[in-house]
N, CA and C of each residue as an Amber inpcrd file, in Angstrom:
protein
   261
  57.7170000 141.4870000 118.6630000  59.0320000 140.9070000 118.5390000
  59.1580000 140.3000000 117.1470000  60.0800000 140.8680000 116.3560000
  60.2660000 140.4270000 114.9900000  61.5290000 139.5830000 114.8790000
  61.3710000 138.4190000 114.2930000  62.5040000 137.5410000 114.0550000
  62.5590000 137.2060000 112.5740000  63.7610000 137.2280000 112.0520000
  63.9920000 136.8130000 110.6770000  64.6860000 135.4640000 110.7520000
  64.1140000 134.4700000 110.0700000  64.6150000 133.1070000 110.1940000
  64.8580000 132.5180000 108.8120000  66.0160000 131.9020000 108.6430000
  66.3440000 131.2190000 107.3910000  66.8100000 129.8130000 107.7370000
  66.0830000 128.8170000 107.2610000  66.4230000 127.4190000 107.5320000
  67.0500000 126.8010000 106.2940000  68.2000000 126.2020000 106.4960000
  68.8820000 125.4720000 105.4440000  68.9610000 123.9970000 105.8340000
  69.6010000 123.2000000 105.0000000  69.6720000 121.7690000 105.2440000
  70.3870000 121.4400000 106.5610000  71.5340000 122.0710000 106.8120000
  72.3410000 121.7300000 107.9760000  72.4360000 122.8310000 109.0300000
  71.8120000 123.9770000 108.8000000  71.9190000 125.0780000 109.7590000
  70.6940000 125.9810000 109.6580000  70.4740000 126.7250000 110.7310000
  69.3960000 127.7060000 110.7830000  69.9870000 129.0290000 111.2520000
  69.5940000 130.1150000 110.5910000  70.0480000 131.4530000 110.9420000
  68.8480000 132.2490000 111.4290000  68.9910000 132.9030000 112.5780000
  67.9000000 133.6920000 113.1470000  68.4400000 135.0590000 113.5540000
  67.7290000 136.1150000 113.1540000  68.0650000 137.4650000 113.6090000
  66.8680000 138.0010000 114.3860000  67.1030000 138.3730000 115.6230000
  66.0620000 138.9230000 116.4860000  66.2500000 140.4350000 116.5510000
  65.2990000 141.1880000 115.9670000  65.4170000 142.6450000 115.9190000
  65.2630000 143.2930000 117.2900000  64.5200000 142.6800000 118.1650000
  64.3020000 143.2670000 119.4890000  65.5800000 143.2280000 120.3400000
  66.2100000 142.0760000 120.3930000  67.4280000 141.9530000 121.2040000
  68.6970000 142.2170000 120.3930000  68.5610000 142.4220000 119.0830000
  69.6910000 142.6760000 118.1830000  70.7290000 141.5540000 118.2530000
  70.2630000 140.3120000 118.2200000  71.1600000 139.1650000 118.2570000
  71.0010000 138.3380000 116.9890000  72.1050000 137.7250000 116.5960000
  72.1650000 136.8560000 115.4320000  72.5590000 135.4740000 115.9250000
  71.7500000 134.4690000 115.6200000  71.9850000 133.1130000 116.1120000
  72.1800000 132.1730000 114.9330000  73.2100000 131.3440000 115.0300000
  73.4730000 130.2860000 114.0530000  73.3960000 128.9780000 114.8130000
  72.5390000 128.0620000 114.3530000  72.4330000 126.7770000 115.0470000
  72.3500000 125.6280000 114.0530000  72.7240000 124.4560000 114.5500000
  72.6600000 123.2570000 113.7310000  71.2070000 122.8950000 113.4620000
  71.0020000 122.1080000 112.4400000  69.6510000 121.7480000 112.0340000
  68.9150000 120.9230000 113.0810000  69.6350000 120.1810000 113.9190000
  68.9750000 119.3210000 114.8940000  68.5690000 120.0650000 116.1740000
  68.6470000 121.3640000 116.1950000  68.2030000 122.1320000 117.3630000
  69.3290000 122.8580000 118.0500000  69.2240000 122.9630000 119.3610000
  70.2050000 123.7120000 120.1280000  71.3890000 122.8590000 120.5760000
  71.6430000 121.7710000 119.8960000  72.8000000 120.9430000 120.2020000
  74.0910000 121.7500000 120.0720000  74.1860000 122.5230000 119.0330000
  75.3060000 123.4210000 118.8320000  74.8040000 124.7220000 118.2500000
  75.0890000 125.8260000 118.9280000  74.6540000 127.1120000 118.3980000
  75.6050000 128.2100000 118.8420000  75.5870000 129.3020000 118.0870000
  76.3710000 130.4900000 118.3940000  75.4120000 131.6660000 118.3860000
  75.5000000 132.5050000 119.4020000  74.6620000 133.6970000 119.4680000
  75.5920000 134.9100000 119.5170000  75.4260000 135.8110000 118.5390000
  76.2840000 136.9830000 118.4130000  75.4790000 138.2510000 118.6500000
  76.0840000 139.2190000 119.3620000  75.4110000 140.5140000 119.4910000
  75.6090000 141.2910000 118.1920000  75.0720000 142.5070000 118.1190000
  75.0790000 143.2120000 116.8380000  76.4860000 143.5780000 116.3720000
  77.4110000 143.8220000 117.2820000  78.7730000 144.1750000 116.8900000
  79.4870000 142.9650000 116.2940000  79.3920000 141.8250000 116.9660000
  80.0410000 140.6200000 116.4620000  79.3400000 140.0840000 115.2160000
  78.0350000 140.2610000 115.1200000  77.3120000 139.8360000 113.9230000
  77.7630000 140.6580000 112.7140000  77.9670000 141.9680000 112.9170000
  78.4440000 142.8170000 111.8280000  79.8610000 142.4250000 111.4230000
  80.7300000 142.1360000 112.4000000  82.0990000 141.7130000 112.1030000
  82.0950000 140.3900000 111.3410000  81.2180000 139.4700000 111.7250000
  81.1010000 138.1880000 111.0300000  80.6260000 138.4050000 109.5960000
  79.6610000 139.3000000 109.4080000  79.1450000 139.5940000 108.0770000
  80.2530000 140.1610000 107.1840000  81.0570000 141.0860000 107.7230000
  82.1630000 141.6480000 106.9510000  83.1660000 140.5730000 106.5630000
  83.4450000 139.6580000 107.4700000  84.3650000 138.5560000 107.1970000
  83.8360000 137.6850000 106.0560000  82.5580000 137.3340000 106.1070000
  81.9610000 136.4860000 105.0740000  81.9920000 137.1820000 103.7170000
  81.6830000 138.4710000 103.6920000  81.6960000 139.2150000 102.4320000
  83.1130000 139.2730000 101.8650000  84.1010000 139.5070000 102.7090000
  85.4840000 139.5520000 102.2360000  85.9230000 138.2070000 101.6640000
  85.5600000 137.1280000 102.3180000  85.9310000 135.8050000 101.8050000
  85.2230000 135.5230000 100.4780000  83.9710000 135.9230000 100.3680000
  83.2350000 135.7060000  99.1220000  83.8540000 136.5200000  97.9890000
  84.2040000 137.7820000  98.2530000  84.8430000 138.6130000  97.2270000
  86.2080000 138.0510000  96.8570000  86.9540000 137.6070000  97.8500000
  88.2860000 137.0540000  97.6010000  88.1770000 135.8270000  96.7000000
  87.2680000 134.9470000  97.0000000  87.0970000 133.7380000  96.1900000
  86.5580000 134.0720000  94.8080000  85.6670000 135.0540000  94.7230000
  85.1100000 135.4550000  93.4300000  86.2050000 136.0320000  92.5450000
  87.0020000 136.9450000  93.1040000  88.0480000 137.5780000  92.3050000
  89.1540000 136.5920000  91.9450000  89.4750000 135.6930000  92.8340000
  90.4930000 134.6920000  92.5430000  90.0330000 133.7930000  91.3950000
  88.7860000 133.4020000  91.3940000  88.2670000 132.5190000  90.3470000
  88.2700000 133.2170000  88.9950000  87.9470000 134.5080000  88.9420000
  87.9070000 135.1890000  87.6520000  89.2990000 135.4810000  87.1270000
  90.2760000 135.7120000  88.0080000  91.6350000 135.9690000  87.5340000
  92.2450000 134.7380000  86.8810000  91.9270000 133.5660000  87.3670000
  92.4830000 132.3500000  86.7830000  91.8240000 132.0060000  85.4590000
  90.6410000 132.5390000  85.2020000  89.9340000 132.2440000  83.9650000
  90.3000000 133.1890000  82.8190000  91.0540000 134.2360000  83.1030000
  91.4290000 135.1980000  82.0610000  92.4960000 134.5650000  81.1690000
  92.2650000 134.6540000  79.8750000  93.2200000 134.1070000  78.9160000
  93.8470000 135.2730000  78.1470000  95.1500000 135.2440000  78.0120000
  95.8100000 136.2810000  77.2340000  95.8270000 135.8620000  75.7790000
  95.7180000 136.8420000  74.9360000  95.6440000 136.5960000  73.5060000
  97.0340000 136.7580000  72.8970000  97.4400000 135.7990000  72.0860000
  98.7260000 135.8700000  71.4030000  98.6210000 136.9050000  70.2810000
  99.5350000 137.8770000  70.2450000  99.4710000 138.8730000  69.1630000
  99.8660000 138.2640000  67.8180000  99.0730000 138.5640000  66.8240000
  99.3730000 138.1370000  65.4540000  99.5960000 139.3700000  64.6070000
 100.1410000 139.1800000  63.4230000 100.4370000 140.3130000  62.5560000
  99.1770000 141.0600000  62.1460000  98.0840000 140.3470000  61.8510000
  96.8560000 141.0120000  61.4080000  96.1000000 141.6660000  62.5630000
  96.4610000 141.3780000  63.8190000  95.8140000 141.9860000  64.9770000
  96.5280000 143.2430000  65.4650000  97.5610000 143.6670000  64.7810000
  98.3730000 144.7750000  65.2750000  97.5840000 146.0660000  65.4130000
  96.5950000 146.3010000  64.5410000  95.8450000 147.5510000  64.6340000
  94.6280000 147.4380000  65.5650000  94.2870000 146.2390000  66.0220000
  93.1890000 146.0730000  66.9700000  93.6860000 146.3380000  68.3840000
  92.7710000 146.7540000  69.2260000  93.1450000 147.0120000  70.6210000
  93.4420000 145.6870000  71.3210000  94.5460000 145.6410000  72.0510000
  94.9510000 144.4350000  72.7570000  94.2280000 144.3470000  74.0970000
  93.9170000 143.1320000  74.5330000  93.2870000 142.9290000  75.8270000
  94.3020000 143.1260000  76.9400000  93.8610000 143.7670000  77.9910000
  94.7150000 143.9650000  79.1540000  94.4800000 142.8000000  80.1120000
  95.4860000 141.9700000  80.4120000  95.2740000 140.8060000  81.2980000
  94.9860000 141.2040000  82.7430000  95.2060000 142.4580000  83.1190000
  94.9250000 142.9070000  84.4840000  93.4560000 143.2440000  84.6980000
  92.6980000 143.3730000  83.6260000  91.2720000 143.6610000  83.7650000
  90.5130000 142.3770000  84.0370000  89.3790000 142.5240000  84.7210000
  88.5380000 141.3640000  85.0280000  87.4130000 141.2670000  84.0170000
  87.1370000 140.0570000  83.5800000  85.9750000 139.8310000  82.7270000
  84.7760000 139.5870000  83.6070000  83.7010000 140.3120000  83.4050000
  82.5000000 140.1610000  84.2170000  81.3790000 139.4870000  83.4630000
  81.6960000 138.7650000  82.4210000  80.6550000 138.1040000  81.6220000
  80.4990000 136.6980000  82.0650000
């Protein structure tokens, strides 16, 4: 029976490969916990990834600065404000 366990400050995550269940519990034990089967665990994972991508993309869009065109910059390529900076 293989279990993957990750303990954090306020929560513990456990995945049991034999029963295909994902458990999230509070740090103080089984006072509060959620146990998900593999279908609901996958749906939860997709939700978390979407929220992380949404927050990541939102943060980078607000950090993009448009450049004011000047006369000497006319022959240089202009930055497209719709592109994301990944630096």
